[in-house]
C-alpha positions, 0 to 999 in steps of 0.5 A: 872519585877525586874530590877536590878535598881528598886533592887538598889533602895530598897536597898537604904532605908538602906542609912543614913540619911546624904545620902536622899540628892537628890531632884526630877527633873522638880518637879516629879518622882524621890523622895528626898532619892530614890536610884537607878540608877539616878545621878545629870545632870552630869552624877555623883551618888547622893550618895558618896563612905561613904554614900554606906558603910554606907548603906553595912553596915547597911545591914550587919545585924551580921556584918560580913563583908559581905551581905549573902543571907537572908541580902539582901532577906530582903531589896528587899522583904521589897522594892518589896515584892508582885513582886519576889518569893524565886526563883527569889530573889535567881537568883538575889542574884546570879548576885550580888555575881559575884565571886559564894562564897555564899556572897556579898563583899562590891565591888560586893555590888557598882557593883550592885548599879552604875550598874555594875549588869546588866545582868541576869543570866540564871536559874540552877536547882539550884536556884529551889533547893534552894528556897525550902531549904529556910534558911539553903541552905538544904532540909527537908523531906517535902521540898524535896516533895514539889519540887518534887509535885511541879516540876511535878516530880510524874508519871509513876514509881515514886510515894509518895513511890518511893520519900520517898525512894528515899530521904532516900536513899541519905541522908548521915548516919544519917542524914535527908536533903539534900545539893546540892550534895545530890540532884543532886543524888535524880535527877538521881535516880527519872530520872531512876525511871521515865525510862527518861533521867536526863536531862529532870527531871533536865529541869523540877526542873529548869522551876519551879517557886518554892514556893511564900515565903518558911515557913522559912520567912513567915510561913502564905505564903509558898504555891507553884507556878508554878507548872510544867507538870510532867517529861514526857519520850523522 
């Protein structure tokens, strides 16, 4: 399982050399340089505010003063490459981004490191949407079709042709991509085609595990997992 403490330990790999002054307790367990919830015998962090600031700046790839999803994703994947799916990464990022502005400020990063982010957020359909959307946070046609298939949305009244038609209908004129608002409209149209409640389609999308890795980040590991059962009438 991907715990906050374990993710903080992964983030510690960005720490500058001068910050890596911890030692193992009792000769085993935590190794020198681990960055986690572990603290000194007095309960204080082994890392100073300056250490954490340096780590934040190292993670901030474009040096804009914030960590976007790509910045944090890179270190989380490096620490736990086989444990976290794209959707799990999105949920975790949302946990850190407490003010929901799609960027992690320094104070939020400090809370993350020191244990302020302990609550696991409930999954939302937007997490699934973003997991399929990739770097640009927009669903292209092929991403939309993959989401529909993986979430088990095909069924009576809604097949490949209908999915193509829904995508074309909800896209803005001259565009071939969907943001969250456009996708929400697509959900309503899918529900209408399937003759089910919108909540039924939302549940199928929310429960879908999504792709293990998105082709935007890893072109060789884009096979989806966790397909849901087809949305059925209630």
